[in-house]
C-alpha positions in Angstrom: 185.5 185.7 159.4 182.2 183.9 158.6 182.7 184.5 154.8 186.2 183.2 155.0 185.1 180.0 156.7 182.3 179.6 154.1 184.9 180.0 151.3 187.2 177.4 152.9 184.3 175.0 153.3 183.2 175.4 149.6 186.8 174.8 148.5 187.1 171.6 150.6 183.8 170.3 149.2 185.0 171.0 145.6 188.2 169.1 146.2 186.4 166.1 147.7 184.0 166.0 144.8 186.9 166.0 142.4 188.6 163.2 144.2 185.4 161.2 144.1 185.1 161.7 140.3 188.7 160.5 139.8 188.1 157.4 142.0 185.0 156.6 140.1 186.9 156.8 136.8 189.6 154.5 138.2 187.0 152.0 139.4 185.3 152.0 136.0 188.4 151.8 133.7 191.3 150.8 135.9 193.0 154.1 135.1 192.1 157.6 134.0 193.7 157.0 130.6 192.2 155.6 127.4 190.4 152.3 128.4 191.3 149.1 126.5 188.3 147.8 124.6 187.2 145.9 121.6 184.0 146.3 119.7 181.9 144.8 116.9 178.6 145.5 115.3 175.7 143.4 114.0 175.7 140.2 112.1 174.2 140.3 108.6 173.9 137.2 106.4 171.9 137.3 103.1 170.2 140.5 104.2 168.8 139.1 107.5 169.7 140.6 110.8 170.5 138.7 114.0 170.5 140.5 117.3 173.6 140.1 119.5 173.7 137.5 122.3 173.2 139.2 125.6 176.4 137.6 127.0 178.5 139.4 124.5 177.4 142.8 125.7 179.7 142.7 128.7 182.5 143.4 126.2 180.8 145.2 123.4 182.3 142.7 121.0 180.2 141.7 118.0 181.2 141.4 114.4 179.7 142.8 111.3 179.6 140.1 108.6 178.0 140.8 105.3 177.3 138.3 102.6 176.6 140.4 99.5 178.4 141.8 96.5 179.3 145.5 96.8 180.5 145.9 93.3 181.3 143.4 90.5 184.7 144.0 88.9 185.1 143.5 85.1 185.9 140.0 84.1 184.9 138.6 87.5 182.2 135.9 87.7 180.1 136.3 90.8 177.6 133.8 92.1 174.0 135.2 91.9 172.5 136.4 95.1 169.1 135.0 96.1 167.8 138.5 97.1 170.3 141.1 95.8 170.3 144.4 97.6 170.7 147.7 95.9 174.1 149.4 96.4 174.1 152.1 99.1 173.8 155.6 97.7 177.2 157.3 97.3 178.0 159.8 100.0 179.9 163.0 99.6 183.6 162.8 100.2 184.6 164.2 103.6 186.6 167.4 103.8 190.2 167.1 104.7 192.3 164.0 104.6 193.1 161.3 107.2 196.2 161.6 109.3 197.9 158.8 107.4 197.8 158.8 103.6 195.7 156.1 102.0 197.8 154.3 99.5 196.8 154.3 95.8 195.1 151.1 94.8 196.1 149.0 91.9 193.4 146.5 91.0 196.0 144.2 89.5 197.6 143.6 92.9 194.3 143.1 94.9 194.3 139.8 96.7 197.8 138.8 95.7 200.6 137.8 98.1 203.4 140.3 98.9 206.3 140.5 96.5 208.4 138.6 99.1 206.6 135.4 99.9 207.3 132.7 102.5 207.1 129.0 101.9 203.5 127.6 102.2 204.4 125.9 105.5 205.3 129.2 107.1 203.4 132.4 108.0 203.1 134.7 105.0 205.7 137.4 105.0 204.7 140.9 106.1 204.2 143.1 103.1 205.9 146.3 102.3 203.8 149.5 102.8 202.7 148.7 106.4 203.9 150.4 109.5 205.9 148.3 112.0 202.8 147.9 114.2 200.6 147.0 111.3 203.2 144.4 110.2 203.2 143.0 113.7 199.5 142.6 113.8 199.5 141.0 110.4 202.1 138.5 111.4 200.3 137.6 114.7 197.0 137.2 112.9 198.5 134.7 110.3 200.4 132.9 113.1 197.1 132.3 114.9 195.6 131.0 111.7 198.6 128.7 111.1 198.3 127.3 114.6 194.6 126.5 113.8 195.5 124.8 110.6 194.2 127.5 108.4 195.7 129.2 105.3 197.4 132.5 105.7 195.4 135.6 104.8 196.8 137.6 101.9 197.7 141.3 102.3 195.4 143.6 100.4 196.5 147.2 99.8 192.9 148.2 99.1 191.6 146.8 102.4 194.6 148.3 104.2 193.5 151.7 102.8 190.0 151.2 104.0 191.2 150.0 107.5 193.4 153.1 107.9 190.6 155.4 106.8 188.4 153.8 109.4 191.0 154.1 112.2 191.8 157.7 111.3 188.1 158.5 111.1 187.6 157.3 114.7 190.5 159.5 115.7 189.2 162.5 113.8 185.6 162.2 114.9 186.2 161.0 118.5 184.2 157.8 118.5 184.8 154.0 118.7 182.4 151.8 116.9 181.4 150.2 113.6 179.1 153.0 112.3 181.1 156.0 111.1 179.5 159.4 110.9 181.3 159.8 107.5 181.4 156.4 105.9 178.5 154.6 107.6 178.7 150.9 108.4 181.1 148.3 107.0 179.0 147.4 104.0 178.8 151.1 103.1 182.5 151.9 103.4 183.5 148.8 101.4 181.0 149.8 98.6 182.3 153.4 98.7 185.9 152.2 98.3 185.0 149.8 95.5 185.7 146.6 97.3 184.1 143.4 95.9 183.4 140.6 98.4 181.1 137.7 99.2 181.7 137.9 102.9 183.3 140.6 105.0 184.1 141.2 108.6 185.5 144.0 110.8 187.3 143.8 114.1 188.1 147.0 116.2 190.3 147.4 119.2 191.5 150.3 121.3 194.1 150.7 124.0 196.3 153.4 125.6 199.6 151.6 125.7 200.0 151.0 122.0 200.7 147.3 122.6 199.8 145.4 119.4 200.1 142.0 121.1 197.7 143.1 123.8 195.2 144.2 121.2 195.7 140.9 119.3 195.2 138.8 122.4 192.1 140.7 123.4 190.5 140.1 120.0 191.6 136.5 119.8 190.2 135.9 123.3 186.8 137.2 122.3 184.7 134.5 120.6 183.0 136.7 118.0 186.3 138.4 117.0 188.1 135.1 117.1 185.5 133.8 114.6 186.5 136.6 112.2 190.2 136.0 112.7 190.0 132.2 112.2 187.3 132.3 109.5 188.3 129.8 106.7 186.2 131.6 104.1 188.3 134.8 104.3 191.3 135.1 102.1 192.3 138.8 102.3 192.9 141.3 105.1 193.7 144.9 105.7 195.0 146.4 108.9 195.1 150.1 109.9 196.3 151.6 113.1 196.0 155.2 114.1 197.1 157.2 117.2 194.9 159.9 118.7 195.7 163.0 120.7 193.7 161.4 123.6 196.5 158.8 124.0 194.4 156.0 122.4 195.6 153.6 119.7 192.9 152.5 117.3 193.2 149.2 115.5 191.0 148.1 112.6 191.1 144.7 110.9 188.9 144.2 107.7 188.5 140.8 106.3 187.0 139.7 102.9 186.3 136.5 101.2 185.5 136.1 97.5 
């Protein structure tokens, strides 16, 4: 009888501990599903590093902005850098392939408007080759820029390939942040994929309901991410969205200015 009572007591204690754990998760995230979040990295300009403002750490929302040339393309004149940095050493290609295929890149189409263009007074038309969710985020981004009196960003198939690779990499390696265990930071992945730029930025978002508008509003409502989205020096963007088995949707926006 004593052993039976002890067993019942142990069982009750285990159940109580489990309930306390679930309640702690709900208190922390609002649910036990994938939490909604946005994230950024560090700010780099001309090779210098600026530490993040303490106020931004409540929402880990900082932006990586690089002002350097990753690779000079033939026939392209590039302004000289005051202190040029060496290109990052190339890394071995990861085994396997991302969940979504990265489109083949045609240098002749880089930085151009989609085949179907809208009048200059309207938001640029969503390009072919994007998923419906990616098209929605592209349209919302340019609508926000239009409302702020800025030019529309041009769709870049190359940047879209990089953004998709980053989102899929976060799914495959179960992390959420700017530094990839495979590709490194933003400057490294852009160099690896052969992207030339004078300035570049990256926004990341994650949620469990797959709502593009919710991710867009979260980014636009965060000052550092809003600065990327409404940066007048950027002229091209790539958007990649991936869905993980954990129920999370991963959103990557990559901006460049030349």
